[in-house]
N, C-alpha and C positions, 0 to 999 in steps of 0.2 A: 418725255421730259419737256418742260416748257422752255423753248429757246428764246423767250423774250423776258426773262426774269429781271426784275429790278434789284440788282445786287450791288451793294457798295462794299468793296473789299479793301482791306489793308494790304497795299502792295509789298509790305515787308514780310508777310507770311511766306515761309518757304521751308522745304524739307528735302534734304539731299536724297532721301530714300523714296521719294515720290515718283510715280510714273504717270504719264498722261493717259487719260482714259476717254474723256469726252470734251467737246468744245461747245460752248453756248455763247450767245450774243446778249449783251446787256442793253437795256433801253438807254438811249442817249441821256435822258434826264438823270439816270443813276450815275453817270460818269461825267457830269458837268458838260454835256454836249459832245464829248470826244468819243468817236466810234471805236470801241475796243471790244475784243472778245475775251472770254474767260476759258481757261483750261481746267477741267476737273482732274485732280491728281489724287492718287491713292497712296497712302503711306505703307511701305512694304515691310517694315521691320520695327522692332522696339515696342514699347507699351502702347503706342497709338496705331499699331498695325491694323490695316483694313479700314481705318478712318479716312475721310477724304477732306480735301480743301480745294478751293478755287484759287487760281493765280491769273493775273491779267496778261493778255497777249496783245501787244501793240502792232498795228499794221504798218506804221511808219514812224520815223523819228519825230516829225512835227507833232503828231498826236501825243506821243509820249511827253514831249516838252510842254505842250499845252496842259496835259493832265497832271504832271508831276512837278514840273519846273526844272530849269537847268541845274540849279544847285543840288537838288535831290538826286538827279541822274548822275552828276559828277561824284557825289558822295557814295552812291551805290557802286559806281565803277571803281572808285578808289578802294572800297571795302572788298569787292570781288577780286581786284588785282592783288591786294595784300594777302587775301586768303589763298589764292591760287599760287602765288609766289612762295608763301609760307609752306604750303604743301610740297611744292617742288624742292625747296631747300631741305625740308625734312626727308623727302624721298631720296634726294641725292646724297645726304650726309649721315643718315641713320640707317643701319642695316635692317633688312626686312624683319628678321626675327629677334630684334634687340629687346632685351628684358628691361623695360622702363622702370621697373620697381627695384632694380639692382643699382643702388646708389653708387657703389664703387665703379661699376661698369660705366655709369653715366659720367663720373668724374674722369675716367680714362678716355672716354670718347671726346669729352670737352678738351682734354689735354692734347689729344691727337689732332683735333680740329684747329686748336690754337697754334700748333706747330706748323700746320699747313696754311692757315689763314691768320697771319700774325696780328692783324688789326681786328680780328673777330667778325669781319664782314664776309658772310657766306654768299652774298648776291650783290654784285656791284651796281653802282649807278648806271654804268653803261649797259649792263644786262637788264636792269629795270627799264631803261629807256627803250630797249628793243623788244620788251615783252608785249605780246598781243594776245587778247583773250581767244582769238580764233586759230591760234597756231599751237600745236602740241608737239612736244619732242618725241622722236621715235624711240621705241625700246630697242635694245640690241637685236632682238629677233626681227623687228620691223626693218631695222637698218640692213641686216643681212639679206632679207628678202628683196628689198629695194635695190641693193647693190647687185645682187644676182641678176635681177631683171635688166639693170643698166648694162651689165657686162655681157649679157646674152646678145645685145645689139652689136652690130659690126661698126658702129660709129665710134671712132677713137675718142672723141670728146666725152661721150657717155661712158665709155669704158674707164676713162680717167676719173670721171665723177664717181663711178662705182668703187674704184680703188680708194679714193678719198673717203668715201662713206665707210668702207671696211676699216680704214685706219682710225676713223672717228669711233666706230663700234669697238675696236680693240682698246682704245683709250678709255671709253666708258666702262667696258668690262673690267679693265685693270683697276680703275678707281673703285668700282663696286667690290671687287675681290679684296682690295687693300682695306676698305672700310669694314667688310665682314670679318677679315682676319684680325683687325685691330679690336673689333667688338668681341670676337670669340676669345682673343687673348685676355681682354679685360674681364670677361665673365669667368674664364678659367682661373685667373689670378684671384678674383674675389671668392671663387668656390673653394680655393685651398686655404684662404685666410680665415 
């Protein structure tokens, strides 16, 4: 493979099903003098399965700003933030096996959510302000594992932290169970009508 290819790429090209395979360096002339590398990604599913595309990989923030501009970077981050928060909101509020084609179940879910969130806001400004792209919430299994590790230590502060994590895990699991029960009830109601 030629590691000095003159490639001009559209940085908006992306696919969540891609996996990195190869890295290559572009000649500075192809990138307006900014030293960046490109990652060769392969699409792993869907009609474009096994096709490939390149995506830029920036070595530092200054290079990225020089190449793309501050406004473009802020726009991409706003889009990424909105997409990830949308996914989180959906995962937190729609049961895993929810039948999205069942209109009556969808109406029931909306009514249940409106009873819980009177203003219809599922993710508050405070939550949005604390969102970070590099921080992921722990699943109940991960919380349990981490709590167990903390409680195995003899440090009272770590044990207390482990207990707090178990209480958080219990709350998350209760909310998940309530959401699944409401969805199951809604789907059962629509199945009998």
